[in-house]
N, C-alpha and C positions, 0 to 999 in steps of 0.2 A: 614429931612436930617439926623438927629442924629440917628433915628431908623434904617434907611437904612445902616448906617455905622456899626451898631451892628449886623444887620441881615446877611450881606454878610459873615463875618467871621464865624458866626454860621452855615451858609449854607455849607461852605467849610468843616467845622468839621463834619457836618452830612454826606456829601458824602464820606469823608475819612473813617468814621466808617462803613458806609454801604458797601463800597468797601471791607474793611477788612473782614467783616462777610460774604460777597458773596464769596470771595476767599477761606475763611476758610471752608465754607460749601461745596464749589465745590471740594476742596481737600479731605474733609472727605468722599465724596461719593465714592472715589477710595478705594477699600478694601486694607488694609495694606499688606496682603499676596501677592497682585499683584504688589506692588511697594517696597517690602522689600528687597533691593539689598545689603545694607551695612552690614558689620560685625563689631560689636561694639568692641570686644576685639580680635585684630589680634595676640596677643601674644599666643593665644591658637591654632592658625592654625598650622597644622603639614605638610600638603601637599597642593599643588596647581597644578591642571592638566589643561593644555591648549591644544586645538586642533582646527585647522582651517578646512575649507571645502576641502582642498587638503590632509587632513589626516596627516598633519605635526603636531607632538605631542611634548609637553614639559612637563616633570614632575619635579616640584620643591619640594624638601623635606628639612625640617628643621633637622639639625644634631647638636644638642646642640646650640652653639653660631654661627653657620654658616649654609648656605643652599647649596644644591647640585642641579645640573641640569642633568636629565637623568642618575642619579646614578654614574656619572663618573668624575665630575668636580665641583669645587666650583663656586658659583654664585657671580656675581658682587654685592657688597653691595649696591651701589647706585640704581641698577635696582630693586632688591628685596625690598628695603626700599620704593621706589617710588610706586611699585605695592601694597604693604601692606597699604601704606598711601591712595592710591586710593580706595582700597577695603573698607577701614574704612570710608572714607569721602564722597563717592558718594551719591548723593541724586537726587530726581526727580525734574527736572526743569519744566516739563509739560508733560501731556499725549500727545501722537501723535494725531493730529486732525483726526476726524472720516473720512474725505474725503481722507486722506493720509494713513490711517491705513492698508488697504489691500496691498497697494504698498510697504509699509515699511516691512510688514511681509514677503512678497515675497523676498525683498532684504536681509533680515536677514536669510532666508532659503537658499539663494544661496551664500551669502558673509558675513560671520561672524566668530567669534572665540568663541568657547564654553569654559567656565571656570567652573571647579569644585573645591570647597573649602572644605577641610577636617579638622576635629578635631579628632585626632586619626585615625581610619579607617572609620569613619562615615562622609558621605557627609552632610555638613550643608547648602550649598548654591550652586546652579547651575544656570547660566544665559548665554545669548548670547550677544556678543558685536559686534555691527555693525559699520557702517562708520559714518562720521560726518554729521551734518546738513548743509544746504547751507550757513549758517552764520558762520560755524566752531566754534560755541560757545556751542555746545551740541553734545551728542553721542547717537545714537539709541541703546537701549538695551531691552532685553526681558527675563523675568524669565522663567525657564523651566516649562512646563505644564500650561502656561498662554497664553492667546490670546490678551493680552493688552500690546503692546510695549510702551516704554516711552522714552522721551528725557532726558538723564541724564547729570549731570554736577557736579562740585565741587564748593561750594560757595567761591567766591573770586578768582577763576581761570577762566580766559577768554580764553578758548581753548577747544579742543576736547580730548577724553581720549583713543581712540582706539589704538594709538601708544604705550600705556603702557602695552597692552596685546599681546606682540609680541611672535612669535613662532620660531624665528631663533636661533638655539642652540648656534651658535658661538657668538652671541651678548649677551647671558646670561652669558657666562663663564667669570670668572675673568681673568684679564690680568696678574695675579700673577703667577710666576714660583716657587719661594720660599717665604713662608710667615710664620713666626714664632714669638711667643711672647718671652719676656725676659726669658732667661734661658732654653728655649725649645730645643735649638740645642745641640746635643751631639758631632757631628763631621761634618767637611766639608772636602771634598777631591777633588783634580783636577788631572786628568790623562791626560798626553800628549802622545798619541800613537806614535808620531814621536821621542820622546826623554824621556825615562823613568827617566832620572836623574832629570828632572824638576818636576816629579810627587811627590805628598805628601798627607798626611792626617793630618789635625789639629784637635785635640781632646780637649774637655772641660771635666775636671775631677770633676768639682764642687768646691765650696769654693774658687773660683778665682784661680784655678790651671789648668794648661794646659800641653799637651804633643804634640810631633810632630813625625811623622813616615815617612820613605821613601816608595817607591813603593813596597818594599819587606816586609814591616811591621816592619822593624827595627827601634827602637827608636833613635831619634836624640838628642844629649845631649846639644850641644852649640847653642841653639836657643833663640831668643828674645820672651819671653812670652807675652809682651805687644803687639807686632805686631800680634801674633797669636790670642790674645783676640780681637783685633780690626778687624782682618780679619773675624773671625767667626761672629762677630756682624753685618758685612756688608751683611750677607745673611738672615737677618730677613725679608727683603722686597725687592725682585728682580722681575721685571716685563718684559714681552716681549713687542715688538712694536705692532704687529698686527697678527691676524690669517690669514692663507692661506686657502681659501675655493674654491670649484669648480675646483679642480685640478685633473687631470687624475691619475688613479691608477698606470699607468706605470711611470709617473713622480715621484710619491711618492716612488715607489720601486727603482727608479734610484737614488734618494737622499739617501735613506737608505743604498744603496750599495756603495755609494761614500765614500771618505776618511773622517774619523772623525777628527775634529780639537781638541776639548776638550771633556772630560767627567766630568761633575760636579755632585757630589753626596753629599746630605745632609741627615744626620740621626738625628732623634729627640730622646728625652730621653726615649720614649716608644719603640725604636728600629725600627720605621717606616722609610723606606728609599725612598727618592725622587731623582731620577737620570735622567739626560738628556745628550744626545749627541748633539754636534753642528757640522754643515757642511757648506762648502763653498756655496755661492750663485753665480752661473756663471753670467757673464755680458751678457746682451742681445745683445748689439751692440759691434762693434770693438772699444776697448778702449786701449789707450796707455799712458804710463808715459811720463813725459816731456823729458826723455832721449831717447824716441822712442821705448822702450821695451813694449811688449804687456801685457795688464792687463786682465787676464782671469777671475778674481773673483771680486765681489763687495767688496770694501774696507770699506764700512759703516755698513754692516749687515751680519748676518749669519742665516742659518736655524737651527731650533731645533724642536724635537718631544717631546710632553708632553703627560701625561696620558697613559703611557705604549705604546707610539708610535702611539696613535690614532689621535692626533692633531698636525698639522704642523703650526709653527709660525715663524716669523722673529724676531730676536733680534739685537739690535744695539751694535756695538763695543763701541760706546760712553758711553752706560750704563754699559757694561760689563768690559771694560778695567780696571776700578778701583778695581774690585774684582777678576781679573785674576792675580795670583801670581805664582811664581815657588818656589821650595824648597830653593833655594839659597837666596830668599828675606827675609827669616826668620833667616838665619845663622848669628851669631855674628862674625863680621870680627875682626881678631886680628891685 
């Protein structure tokens, strides 16, 4: 009896060791170049190109400390950080079983997203990202010039990865309208087309000094510099509510030709200018005030065009009301 008690634990250890060496040897039979998806140092990556089978393309480019999408807008930090993390941490969960290999290759050829990863102008990695496995715990992927698809995953993550390789441009773009670091803003101005007397320009002169100008560019003397300082600081991070996509060109033209409510302009210390116009959002249904008068415009949000009029977004009055001032708000009352 005593020898059996010793034998059984030894048997368990034997099978554990045998299993380990079997898996190790099986894995080693797969050539490294056929399963080498990950990029060890993502800080060296300069460009990422994504394209799906409908020829929808996304070009992500590193520009110093930020990324751009399709050369015209900054990228959401959370989205690019997640993609870079994925590129770095993906690993082979298992090869695709032989019986399913032909079917998976066909699926990848008809439904996948191609990713090209660059260092400088050189492509260092190209592979195809397919859909999820039936258990949704792995993702089918295939390296370019390979006939061996793999089920890929990230250790410790119980899910699939294809949603991280998306090609919808609007989803890549940051929701930021104005985004500046400390001391980067040179001036902020608001123009009121309906009333020039409200319009003004607040200017940072450096060394904690500020100036204020009216619509004609004339300096205002009796203003509160603390209020001007606080006002400029509020434009360091201003975001929109949501992008408007799938809208007819005629509707876009109609908005652009409608009345401008405000024009916001921010200039940085390099002389780079970011300016947006805002417009009313017409009410869809018949809306009335409590007193019975008709409400023609949405009282919660406005339209705005970003990136030189290319992108239409909505912005909330709730978010913008604190940063909308008039010239009179800064004047010291006697």
